[in-house]
C-alpha positions, -999 to +999 in steps of 0.1 A: +257+177+555+249+153+577+222+132+572+208+105+593+211+066+588+171+062+583+174+089+557+200+074+541+182+040+536+151+060+521+176+077+492+202+049+487+181+029+460+173+063+440+192+067+411+184+107+407+179+135+438+159+162+438+184+186+454+169+225+457+203+247+463+201+282+480+217+314+468+243+308+495+250+273+484+231+254+511+215+221+501+180+205+505+176+170+493+136+171+483+135+135+486+138+130+520+105+146+524+125+183+536+103+210+527+107+232+497+121+265+502+106+283+475+114+315+455+115+348+472+119+382+452+138+414+461+119+447+455+151+468+465+175+448+443+150+435+417+166+401+418+151+368+425+163+344+452+162+310+464+171+312+501+170+288+528+148+294+556+169+287+587+199+309+585+202+328+548+163+344+546+175+366+580+210+372+567+190+386+537+165+405+557+189+420+582+222+425+567+222+424+532+188+445+533+168+432+509+128+439+504+117+402+499+086+393+488+075+355+481+071+347+446+035+335+436+026+306+416-001+313+393-036+301+402-065+290+386-089+308+372-120+292+382-131+292+417-136+264+441-162+244+441-178+241+479-183+212+496-219+212+499-245+231+483-258+263+496-297+278+496 
């Protein structure tokens, strides 16, 4: 993986990197501000995947035939409060 000089300057002093890897071995460095790929669940194979959006997500859908749905995070039970009072 190649990173730019500017990105290297941002992470060179860090002691730990937050790294995310997809099921096909691609690496995502979260410390650089790159977006999180997220978790996917395949209903066909009944398995959870971490897939990068560039290459592996289309491969899993079109070639392997996965029926992917986005893994949801737990929400809060309280409804959001409005910004303005209503009548």
